[in-house]
C-alpha positions in Angstrom: 22.5 -12.0 -61.5 19.1 -11.6 -59.9 18.3 -8.8 -62.4 19.1 -11.1 -65.2 16.7 -13.7 -63.8 14.0 -11.2 -63.2 14.4 -10.0 -66.8 14.1 -13.6 -68.1 11.0 -14.1 -66.0 9.4 -10.9 -67.4 10.2 -12.1 -71.0 8.7 -15.5 -70.2 5.5 -13.8 -68.9 5.4 -11.7 -72.1 5.7 -14.8 -74.3 3.1 -16.7 -72.3 0.7 -13.7 -72.7 1.7 -12.9 -76.3 -1.7 -13.2 -77.7 -3.3 -10.7 -75.3 -0.4 -8.3 -75.6 -0.4 -8.4 -79.4 -4.2 -7.6 -79.3 -3.5 -4.6 -77.1 -0.9 -3.2 -79.5 -3.7 -3.0 -82.1 -3.6 -3.3 -85.8 -4.3 0.3 -86.4 -1.2 2.0 -85.0 1.0 4.3 -87.2 3.8 1.8 -87.9 1.4 -1.1 -88.8 -0.6 1.1 -91.2 2.5 2.3 -93.0 3.9 -1.2 -93.3 0.6 -2.8 -94.4 0.4 -0.2 -97.2 4.0 -0.6 -98.3 4.1 -3.0 -101.3 7.7 -4.1 -100.6 6.7 -5.2 -97.1 4.6 -8.0 -98.5 7.7 -9.8 -99.6 8.8 -11.9 -96.6 12.6 -11.5 -97.4 12.3 -7.7 -97.6 10.2 -7.5 -94.5 12.8 -9.7 -92.7 15.6 -7.5 -93.8 13.6 -4.5 -92.6 13.2 -6.1 -89.2 16.9 -7.0 -89.1 17.8 -3.3 -89.6 15.1 -2.2 -87.1 16.7 -4.5 -84.6 20.1 -3.1 -85.4 18.9 0.4 -85.1 17.2 -0.2 -81.7 20.3 -1.9 -80.4 22.5 0.9 -81.7 20.3 3.6 -80.1 20.4 1.7 -76.8 24.2 1.6 -77.0 24.4 5.3 -77.8 22.1 6.2 -74.9 24.0 4.0 -72.5 27.3 5.6 -73.6 25.9 9.1 -73.1 24.6 8.0 -69.7 28.1 6.8 -68.8 29.6 10.2 -69.6 26.8 12.0 -67.6 27.2 9.5 -64.7 30.8 10.5 -64.2 29.6 13.9 -63.1 26.1 13.2 -61.8 25.9 9.6 -60.6 22.3 8.3 -60.9 22.2 4.7 -59.6 20.5 2.0 -61.6 19.5 4.3 -64.5 21.2 2.0 -66.9 18.8 -0.8 -65.9 15.8 1.5 -66.6 17.3 2.4 -70.0 17.7 -1.2 -70.9 14.2 -2.1 -69.7 12.7 0.7 -71.8 14.8 -0.5 -74.8 13.5 -4.0 -74.4 9.9 -2.8 -74.1 10.3 -0.6 -77.2 11.7 -3.6 -79.2 8.8 -5.8 -78.1 6.3 -3.1 -79.1 7.9 -2.7 -82.5 7.9 -6.5 -83.0 4.2 -6.7 -82.1 3.4 -3.9 -84.5 5.3 -5.7 -87.3 3.4 -8.9 -86.4 0.2 -7.1 -87.3 1.5 -5.9 -90.6 3.0 -9.2 -91.8 1.5 -11.6 -94.4 -0.8 -14.2 -92.9 1.0 -17.2 -94.3 3.0 -19.4 -91.8 6.0 -19.7 -94.2 6.1 -16.0 -94.9 5.9 -15.1 -91.2 8.7 -17.6 -90.3 11.0 -16.2 -93.1 10.4 -12.7 -91.8 10.9 -13.6 -88.2 14.0 -15.7 -88.9 15.7 -13.1 -91.1 14.8 -10.3 -88.7 15.8 -11.9 -85.5 19.0 -13.3 -86.9 20.6 -9.9 -85.9 20.5 -11.0 -82.3 21.7 -14.5 -83.2 24.7 -13.1 -85.0 25.3 -10.7 -82.0 25.2 -13.7 -79.7 27.8 -15.5 -81.9 30.0 -12.4 -81.7 29.9 -12.4 -77.9 30.6 -16.2 -77.8 33.6 -15.7 -80.2 34.9 -12.8 -78.0 34.6 -15.1 -74.9 36.6 -17.8 -76.7 39.2 -15.3 -77.9 39.9 -13.9 -74.4 43.6 -13.9 -73.6 45.0 -15.3 -70.4 44.8 -13.3 -67.3 47.4 -10.7 -66.5 47.7 -8.6 -63.3 46.4 -5.5 -64.9 43.5 -7.1 -66.8 40.6 -9.0 -65.1 39.4 -11.4 -67.8 37.0 -13.2 -65.4 34.8 -10.1 -65.2 35.1 -9.6 -69.0 34.1 -13.2 -69.5 31.0 -12.8 -67.2 30.0 -9.6 -69.0 30.3 -11.3 -72.4 28.4 -14.4 -71.1 25.5 -12.1 -69.8 25.6 -10.3 -73.2 25.3 -13.6 -75.0 22.4 -14.7 -72.8 20.6 -11.3 -73.4 21.2 -11.5 -77.2 19.9 -15.1 -77.3 16.8 -14.1 -75.3 16.2 -11.2 -77.7 16.6 -13.7 -80.6 14.0 -16.1 -79.2 11.6 -13.3 -78.2 11.7 -11.6 -81.6 11.3 -14.9 -83.4 8.4 -16.0 -81.2 6.6 -12.7 -81.6 7.1 -12.1 -85.3 7.3 -15.6 -86.8 4.5 -17.5 -85.0 0.9 -16.3 -85.4 -1.1 -15.4 -82.4 -3.7 -18.0 -81.6 -7.3 -16.9 -81.5 -8.8 -17.1 -78.1 -12.0 -19.1 -77.5 -13.8 -15.9 -76.5 -13.6 -14.5 -80.0 
């Protein structure tokens, strides 16, 4: 539980310092340059679908790495490595979202469309977890549904947090600081 709260605190700090962090990512990295030069990326719906699939790809890669870790951990237990894997996955996602933020169209409406379509992957994932919680069958002696419910609840919270973070970073423009 405390790890979830620490993660939420870190995400809150990232969102509060979004402008400075987006500036540090820079507009001249490889991904941003490629996307800015791609003609199809200037369409907000296509860039949103691209972001949707990037989010799905990053989520899928994280699941694959965690599954591989589970098989390795049966023979060589490494405590808390799964937390490090999830932390690196979250930072990678945030970095990609900030790079996409630099490559997007400057219009507010276009940014919002891109962010809403792209982050909807995590919203749909949250709905899947909520549906699975609602569809849990009654407890039996050989199946502990309470732990399954808590796992699904944490997964829904994490998916909702990813949805909000992706939407905030990609859909809403960074405000210029007074120093500029």
